C-alpha positions in Angstrom: 9.3 -40.7 87.1 10.5 -37.8 85.0 7.9 -35.1 83.9 7.5 -33.1 81.0 5.9 -29.8 80.9 3.1 -29.7 77.9 1.8 -26.2 78.4 2.5 -23.2 80.7 0.7 -20.2 81.2 1.1 -17.0 83.2 -1.0 -13.8 83.4 0.2 -10.9 85.4 -1.7 -7.8 86.1 -0.5 -4.4 87.8 -3.2 -2.0 89.2 -1.2 1.4 89.4 -2.9 4.3 90.7 -2.6 7.5 93.2 -2.5 5.1 96.0 0.2 2.8 95.1 0.8 -0.4 92.9 -1.0 -3.7 93.4 0.2 -6.8 91.3 -2.2 -9.9 90.9 -0.6 -12.7 89.2 -2.0 -16.5 87.6 -0.3 -19.3 86.8 -1.1 -22.7 85.3 1.2 -25.7 84.5 0.1 -28.8 82.5 2.4 -32.0 83.0 2.3 -35.6 81.9 4.5 -38.4 83.2 7.3 -39.5 80.4 9.5 -42.2 80.7 12.4 -40.7 80.0 13.7 -37.2 78.9 16.5 -36.7 76.9 19.1 -34.5 78.2 19.4 -32.8 74.7 15.6 -31.7 75.0 16.1 -30.0 78.3 16.9 -26.3 78.0 19.3 -24.6 80.0 17.7 -21.3 82.2 19.2 -18.2 80.9 21.4 -16.0 83.2 20.9 -12.1 83.1 23.6 -9.8 84.6 23.1 -6.4 85.6 26.0 -4.6 86.0 24.7 -1.3 85.4 21.1 1.2 85.3 18.7 -0.6 83.1 15.0 0.2 82.3 12.2 -2.4 82.5 9.1 -1.6 79.8 6.1 -3.9 79.5 3.7 -3.8 76.6 1.2 -5.6 74.9 1.9 -7.3 71.3 -0.5 -5.8 69.9 0.3 -2.3 70.9 3.1 -0.2 70.0 3.6 1.6 73.3 4.4 0.3 76.8 1.7 0.6 79.6 4.7 0.0 82.4 8.1 1.4 82.5 10.5 1.4 85.2 14.1 2.9 85.5 16.3 1.0 88.0 19.3 2.9 89.0 20.7 1.1 91.8 21.0 -2.6 93.2 19.4 -2.1 96.6 16.8 -4.7 96.4 18.6 -7.2 94.3 20.6 -10.4 95.3 24.2 -10.4 94.6 25.2 -13.4 92.3 27.2 -16.0 94.3 30.2 -17.2 92.1 
């Protein structure tokens, strides 16, 4: 029987200090059984293409300044997209 996601929540914490970085993550998903899910109700996943250098900035909605910034200049740890 198909399921429909009612609520989805993820919380991620970065602990950055002189000793390194630690990441903690918590996720919660609430779903219910449904008889049938219409195909137009399903959202297609977004595909992001990184073909040059980029910056990641993380900030809280209630703050103007980011608390984390990362400049990515190479693709050493990335996976190549299969065509």
